[in-house]
N, C-alpha and C positions, 0 to 999 in steps of 0.2 A: 504494500500500500504506500502511496505517496501523498504527502500533504504539503501544500504551499501556504505559508503564513506571511502576512504583511500588515502594515499599519497604514491607515488613510484617515484623512480629516473627516469628521462628522459634520453636523449642522453648525456646531460652534467651533471654537479653536481646539477642542479636545480631539485627540487621536482615538480611533477605535480599531481594535484588533480584528482582523478578518482571517478566514482560512477557506481553502477549497480542497476537497478530497478527490483522489484519483485511485482507481483500482491498481492491483499489482501488475496488470498488463497494459497500463496506460502511462508508461514513463515518457514517451514522446509528447503526449498531450500535456503532462505536468511540466515538462521542460519548456514547451511552447508558451504555456500560461505564465510561467515564471519570467520568461524573456519578455513577454508583452507587458508585464507589470514593471520590469526594469526599464523598458523603453519609455513608459509613462513617467517614471521617476526621472529619467534623463531629460525628458521634455519639459520638466518643471512642474508636473502635476504633484499634488500632495500625497505621494505614496513613498513609504520608507520601510526599511528593515525587511526587505523581501528575502525569503529563504525557502529552500526546498528540503524537506525531511523525508526519509524513507524508513520503512520497517518491513522486513521480510517475513510474511506470514508463514512461510514454509521452512523457517530456520529450524535446524535440528537441536539446537541448544538454547539456553537462556541467554538473553542479551547481557553484555557486560563481562566482567572478569569472574572467574570461578576458581575454586580450589583445584590444584593439579591432581591427576589420578593417583591412586594408591601405588606406592612403589616408585614414584618419580623422584629422581635425585638430581638436583641442579648443581652444577659445578662451574665455577668461573675458570675459563681457559685463557691462558696468556700465551701469546706467540713470541 
């Protein structure tokens, strides 16, 4: 899954957070949407903090760091 996040001005001077979701097979659409927002920002429209995030729903493990498997021994090797 892909999510595009950005800020834009609301009716007043306050910024409002926005997002758009895209399916896990819609990377091209998510990238095009992100680029369109960045072009608006470059043109001077009140759009900022445009970012694209992804999460693989088919990941085999938990996101982030985890403990090493049992029996794993780390050694620092110097050359």
